N, C-alpha and C positions, 0 to 999 in steps of 0.2 A: 686442371691445376690442383683440384682437390686430392688427386692421387699422389701428389708429391709428398715425400717424407724428408723434411730438412735434417733429420738425424742421420741420414745416409752419408757415407763418405763423400766428400765434396766432388771428386771426379764422377762418381756414380750419379750424384744429384744433378750435376751439370749436364751429363749425357742424357739423363731422363728429361730434363727441361727441354733440351734441343729436340729430343724425339717427339715429345708432345707438340711442340710448335711446328715441327716438320710435318707431322701427320695432319695438322690443321691447315697448313698452307701449301707445303710441298716445295722442295728445293733440291738441287743437285749436290750441294756441299755446304758446309758451314764451319765456322770457328768461333769459339767463345773465350774471351780473355778476361782476366781480372785487371782492374785499373788501379794505379797508384793514387792514394787519396790526395796527395799534395799537388801533383803535376798533371794528373789524368793521363799519363802515358801508360800504355799496357805494360804489365810487369810479369805476367805468367799466363800460360795457356791452361784453361780449365777443361776444355773438351773440344773435339774437332771430329769431323767425319773421316772415315778411313781413307777416302780418296783425296784428302786435302793437303797432305804433307808437302808435295812439290810446289803446289800453287801458293801455299802459305809461306814457304821458304822464299819464293820469288818475290812475294809481296813484302815480306819483312826486309829483304835485302835491297829491293829496288824502288819500292813505292811508298812505304810507311813514312809519313810526315813530309814527303816531297811531292805528292800528287798536286798538280796545278789546278785542281778543282777544289777550292777551299771549303766549300760546304759539304764535301764528301769525306773530309778528314775526321777520323774518330775523335781526336783530341778537340777539334773545333766543335763537333757535335756535343761532346761532353761539357764543354765550357759554355755553350750558348743555350743550354736547357733542353735540347732536343731529346725526344724519346725514341721514335722509330721513323725512318725515312726510306724512300726507294731511290737508288741511284741508277739511272738508265741512260741509254745513248741519246735519247731525245730529252732535251731540258724540260719540255712541257709535260713530260711524264715522270718527272722526279717528285713523286708524291710526298707530302709531309714536310717539305722544306719551305721555310718562310720565304715568300716572294721577294722580300727586301734583300735577302741574301743571294738569291739567284742573279740579281743584277750585277754581281761581281764579274760575271762572264756573259758574253752574248751567246746565243744558241749555237753559232758556228764554232766558237772557241771551245764551248762545252763538248760538242760532238768530236772535235779533233783531239782534245785532251783525253776524252773517254777511250778512244781507240788507240791513241799513242801509248797509253799505259796498259794496254791489253786487258781492259776490264771485261768482266763476264758478259757475253753477248746477250744473255737473257736478263741482265740486270742484277742488282743486289739489294737486299734489305739490310740496312745498318741500324742497330738498336743500341741505345745506352740505357742500361738498367740502373735504377737509383734506389737508395734507401734513405728516407727522410730528406729527399731532394739532392743527396750527394751521389755522384756517379761511382758505382762500384764494379761494373762489368760492361763489356761491349761485345756485341755479336755481329758478325758478317755472315749472311746467308745468301747464296747466289744460285742462279740458273744459267745454263749454257745454251739453251734453245732460244734464238732471237724471236721466234714466233710465240713465245710464252712469257712476255714481260710481266712483272709484278703489277697488280692492279691497286687502285686506290683503296678498295675495300680490304685488301690484304694488309696494307699498311695500317689502316684504321683498326683492324683486329689486333695487330702487334702493339699499337699504342694503347689499346684498351687493357690488354693483359700485362703490359709492361710493369706497372707498380706491383702486381702480384709476384711476378718473377723476381723483381728487385728485392722484395721482402723475403722471399724464400731463399734467395742466394745470400742475403745478409745473414740470415740465421745459419745457413750451411757454412758460410765462411767463419762466422763466430764459433760454431762448434768445432771447426777444424783447427782453430787457434787456441782453444781452451787449454791445451797442454802447454802452450807457450805463455799463458797468462798466469803469473805467480799469484799465490794466495796471500802472500805477505811481501813487505818490502825487501826481504832477504831471499835471493834466488841463487841457484847453483850455477847458472850460466846459460849457454845456448841450448843445452839439452842433448838429445841423442845424435851424436855425430854421424851415425850410420845413415841417417836420413839426408845428409848433405855430402855424400861422397867421402866421409871421413874427415872433412875440413872443419876445424874449430877456430882457426886464426885467419889473418888477412891474406888474400891471394892477389897476385899482380899478373896482368896480361898485357901484351902489346898486340893489338888486333887490327888487321887491315879492314877497310870499309866493307869488303866482300865476305868477311868472316874468317879469313886465313889467320892463323896464330903465328906471329913472328917470334914471340917469346912467352913463356908461361913459367912462373915459379912453381915449385912442387904443390903448394897449396892452391895456386891458381888452377892447376890441372884438376885438383880434387873438386874445386868449386864448379868447374865446367861440367863435371859429372853430376854433382849434387843439385845444380840448378836446371839441368836439362829436362825439358818437358817429356821427351821420349829417349829411350836408350840411344846414346850416341848423337843425339840432336844438339845443335848449337842453342843455348838457352835463349828463350824469348826476351828475358830481361836485358841481356847484353845486346841483342839486336835492337831493342827499343832505345837503350842508352846511346848506342852508336848513331842511330837514326836521328835522335834529338840533337846530338852534337853536330853532325854533318849537315843538318837542316839549315844551319847558319852559314852565310857566305864566308869564304876564306878571308881571314883577317878580322872577322866579327864574331868568331866563336867564343863562347863563354869559357871561363876558367875551368869549369866542370859542369857536367849534367848528371844528376843522380836520381835514383828512384829506389823504393823499398820493396822487397819481395817477402811477403809473409809466408813462412813455412811452419809446419807442425812443430818443428824443433826450435823455432824462434825466427825473428825477422833478420833479413840480410840486406845490407846497403850495397848497391852497385853504382860506382862513380866512374864516368868516362871523361877524360881530359885530352886536349891536344898533346901529342908526343913531341912536336917539333918537326915531324916528318909528314909530308902531305899524305892524307888518306890513311894515316895510322894513328890509332887512339891508344892511350894508356888507360887500362881499366883496372880499378882497384875494387876488390870485393871484401867487405868487412862484415862479420857477424855482429848484430846489434844485441846487446843485453836487453831482454824484455823489461820494459818499465813496470814498476809496481802498479797494480791495478788501482785506479782512482774511481771511487763511486761518486756520481754527480751530487754536489752539495745540495741541490734543490730537492733531492729525495728526502732529506732530513731524517735519515735513519738513526735509530738508536745504536749504541755500541754493539749490542748483541745481534741486532738486525744486520749490521755491517759485517760481523763475523760470519753470519750465515751466508750472506751474499758472496763473500770471498771464497768460502768453502764450496758453495754451490757452483761457482764459476769454474772450479777445477774438476767438476764432474761428480762430486759426492752425492750419494743418495740421502734421503731423509734420515735413514737409519744411521748412516755413517756420520752425518752432521750431528745427530743427537749424541752419538758416542763420543765424538771429538769435543763437544761442548758440555758433556755431562748433564744433559737435560733430556726430557722425554721427547719421543717422536711426535706426539700430539702438540707439544710446545713448539717444535720446529715448524709444523704445519701452520700453527696459529701465527707465528712470526712471518712466515712466507706470505700468508694472505695479506698481512699488513704491508709487507714490502711490495707486493704486486699492486696494491692500491696506491701507494706512494709513487711508484715508478710508472703507473699507468699501463700496466701489462696484465696478462691473464694466465701466463704459464712460465715455467722455468726456461723454456726455449726462447720465449719472447724477452725474458729478463736478460739472458745471456746475449741476445742480439742487441738489446739496448746498451749493455755494457760495452759491446764491441763498437757500436756506432760512436759512443762517447769517447772511447780510447783511440779509435783508428780512423774515424771520419769526422774530424773537427770541422766546424764552420770556417771557411777560409775565403779570402778574396780571390777571384779568378786570376790564374797565373797569366802573365803577359803572353801575347801571341808570339809564335816562332817567326824567325825570318828577319 
């Protein structure tokens, strides 16, 4: 983990994390998602193995949020404080899962459900990576060989490195969002529209449960392109919103289910609602204006320290900060040392991560369970 550089582009960093973990444990495929801070639903793909595309599509379309093994759902794991667990066909080999949760199914029901949903024959390791206790990312890594199930020692290793991975990902995500974090309450808007398929306004889609598009407004089409994890792929965020909506029984579906997707050009809100037609959802995609950056009051920064933090969060160097504030570079360094002490951090990377956690990972009550 010491070889990781959180300043790398987020997709590169995510792939590097997976490569290091894969070298340590060994698996046949993986996928790493970011989680929405409020709902703990997955909202975008960070990285995946080259051979995972078809399996991931099947899982998103048919399994996510509907699997009848409750202690194997990523959202449930995120909400109950789990770090890393092994899901395998034999319930007594599901390492890392609290025994009190396993009693929700007997061993026979577990085995039948495991195979009914075509789970990997060699099992899967499911990990929820956290920053300051808040879920920020989820990984599924799997083996196809039934003769090579995951061992308890491998789950223990993943649990041990889990906080390190969570911290590195938090810094990487924070760095990826710095362009979207305004330095002042006045901001020009969503940012570079080229990063979102040219869309800068709201888009509307009518989407069947299997992903077929019944209708798409012109901006809806652009958002499909801008939110796609891979060229031409149906966006993970929309799959997730559809799954969350359809996870409720007919007649009990909520008015809408929404999640936020953080992009380098600004956050986007995806809202799915019943359309009035069975198995067809209305999806509205709305760009969110980035909120003005708020510095935690408990840091008790002076006015000039606050100015320095806001400029630093946009990526400014010490020289650039000095020029903007008309002070010496050594004065900037002196102020930064005081800011680090007050914020309880040791570097500008840690400071940006702390600002990200304050803005995007607020403390919240766990959301109610689905169903």
